[in-house]
N, C-alpha and C positions, 0 to 999 in steps of 0.2 A: 332642751326646749320643754316647756311645761304649759298646761292650760288649766287656769283656776276658775273657769266658769262654764259649766256643762250641765245639761238637763236630760233626765230620763223619763220613762213612763211613770215614774213615781210622782211626777207633777205633770207638766205640759209638753214633755218631749215625746218622741216616737220610737226611741230605742231603749230596751231594758238596761238596767244598770251594768250588767255584765258585758254587754255590747259596747257600752261607752268605754270600758276598760280596752276592749279589743281595738276600738277605733283610735284610742290614744296610743296604744302600742304600735299600731300600723302607721300612724302619723310620725313616729319617732320620738314621742314624748317620754321623758324619764319619769314624770310625775303628772298628776291630774287631780282635780277636785270635782266631785259630783256635788252640784249645788242646787238641788231641787227646791222648789218654792215651799217654804214653811214646813219642810219635813226632812227627816233623816233616814226614812224608811229604806232607801236604796244603798246606803252606805256600806253595809255588811256584805251584800252581794258584789258590789264594786270592788271592794278590798279583796275579797276571796279571789276574783278573777285576775286582779292586778297582780296579786302575789304569785299566780300561776304563770303569768306573763313577764314577771320579773321588773315590774315598775311600781312606783309608790302611788297609793290612792289616799288623798287627804280627806277625812270626813268633814263635810260641811253642808250648808244650805244657804238659801237666799231668802231673807226675811222681808216681809211687806212692811215698809215704814212710811213715816211722814216726817217732813221738815218744813217748818214755816207754812204749813197749810198745802204743801206740795207732796205728791207721791214720790217716794224714794225707795230704794232697794239697798239692803246691806248684806253683803256676803259674810258669812261666819265661817271660820276655819278651825280644824282640830277640836270639834265638838262631836262626841259619840252619842249614840242613843242612850237614854237614861230617864231619870224622873226629877231632875233638878228644875230650878226656876226657868231656865231657858226652854226647857222641854215642856213645861207647863204652859209657857207662852206659845209654843208652836202648836200645841193642842188647841189652845183658844183661837189662834189664827185660822187653823184648819176648820174648827167648827164654824166660825164665821164665814169662812169661804164657802162651805156647804150651803149656808143659809143665803148667801149672796148668789150662788149659782141658781138655786131654785127661784129666787126673785127675779133673776135675769131671764129665765126660760118663761116665767109668768109675764113679765113685761113685754117679751117678744110676742107672746099670744095676744096681749092687749093691742099690739101695734099690727096685727094681722099676719103674723108668721108663727102658726101653730105647731112648733116642734115640740116634741115630748121630752120630758126630763129623763125618762128611762132611756131613750135613744142616746142622749148625751152621755149618761153614765156608761152605756155599753161601748160608745166611742172611746172613752177613757179608760175602760176595762175595770174601773173601781171608782166609787163615789168620791173617795178621798183624793183621787188624782185629777178630778175634773177642773178644767181651767177654760178660760174664754176661748182658746184655740180649739177645744173640743166642741164648743157651741157653734163656733164659726164653721167647723168642718161639716156639722149636721146642717147648718144653713145652706151650705154649698150644695150638699147632696139633695135638699129639697127645692133647689132653684132660687132661694131667697138671696143669694149673693154669688158673684161670679168667681170669687176666690176667697181665701182666708183673709188676705189683706183688705179686699173689698168689704167683708163683712165687718172688720174692725172699722174701716174708714167711714162707712155709712151707717153703722148700727151700734157697735160695741165699745169704741173708744171713748175716752173721757169727753163729755160734752155732746155725744151723739144720743139719739133717741132712746136706745135700749141700755145705756150705761147705768149700771148700779154700783155704787161705791162700796168698798169693803173696809173693814176695821183695819187699822194700821197702828204700828208701835213707833214711838219717837226714836229717831236714829240714835240719839244719846243713850236712850234706855237699851236698845239692842246691843250697843257696844259694851255697856255695862254688864248685861246678861252674858255676852260672849266671855268677857273677862272672868266673870264669876264661875264660868263652866271651863275655865282653863284654855280658852281659844282667843281668837282675835277677830276684829271686825274691819271690814273694808267697804268703802262706799262704791257701790256698783255704778257703771256708766253715768258718771256725775253730770254730764251735760243734759241729761234728761230732767234735770231740776228746772231747766229753762231759765237760768239766772244769767244776767249780764256778768261780764268779766269781774268787775269790782265786787258785785254782790256774791259771786261764786267764791272769789278770794276770802271774803269775809265769813261765809258760811263754812268753808273748809277750815279756816282758822278756828272757828268756834268748835267744829266737831273734832278737830285734832286735840283741842284742850279737853274735850269730853271723853277721850280714850279711843278715838278712832286710830287704827294702826296703819291703814293704807288707803290708797286712792286707785281706782281702776283706770289706768292710764292707757295701756295697750289694749284698747277695746276693738273688737274686729270691725265694727261699723264706723269708727272715726278714722279720719284721714291723718296723714303725717302732720300736718299743721296743727290739728287738734291734739293729737298725741304730745307733740313738742310742748304745746302750751300747757297741758295737764301735768307734764313731767316737771316742768318749772314750778308749777303750783304745788305739786307733791314735795319737791325739794324745799320750797320755801317754807313749808309748815312741818317739815321733819317727818313726812309720811313715807311709807314704802310705795314705790310705783309698780302696781301689780298689773295683771292682764289676763285676758281670757276671750274666748270665741263666742260665748253665749250660745253655744250649739244646742238646737232644740230638735234636729232631725229634719223631717219633711216639712214641718210647719213654718220654719224660717229658712227659706231657700237661699242658696249661694254661700252658706257658711259651712266650713269643714272643721272638724276637731283639730286642734293644735295650730292650724294655719289661718283660720277665719276665712277671709276672702282670697287668701293666697299670700298676703303680706304681713301676716301676724307672727312675730317671733317674741315669745316671752322666755328669757334666759332662766336657767336653773338657779342662779344666785338670787333670784327674786324670792323664791321659796325659802331659802336660808335666811334672807333679810327679815321675812315675815315671821319666821319660826322664832327668831330672836326677840321678837316683841311679845311672845306669849308670857303670861304672868308666871312668876317663879313658883 
């Protein structure tokens, strides 16, 4: 069993990278991938702890992307820290993220929710790690929302009063950068694109042609019918059917490393199939 979608305190998760390795080992995983948003900062720590525990840590990240004007996420695997084109793009995305977070806090102030940016940074422990869940947690503490999901539903999600868009990279460009860095790219939680079946089929066909290696089929929040339909979609376009829990710790309740909501099983051979797609 493996889990190829996990987040730590290096982005918007609540467990440090080393703890993610421990949770993966405790769940019975043979391998896992730390996929923090737009950063590889936690990969070295995760790999060190994984080596001590006897399991494999695949270095990766989750890139903020767009497709046909819609937000999309791309999981990139087997990319280490460095200074290549992909790494430069990650720096650009993180720089934009900081600017977006500052603007988001300012927007909340204009809406009558005067939380401080310093408090949000303290919540995340580092400015580079700040994400909307940290803003939401501070809002809850100030009584401006009942819970983190409530903060998103009423204020922070796309189309809500405090939403501030962030810069994104085209999915095809992310796939090209991944290949250029010796890695592979997978479209994360594809149903969040919000496309009808036929449109999604066309989108996946286009992205497969642009170098996408896999499709996140076994996603913790998808039911068995959704997973079955996505598995057929991946097969139809020659993509590896990958999967993961999207574990974030306490900010996404009900999810556990390795097993998601309890019914997630991503077999070991998925990692082998994905590794075979790496550029020579």
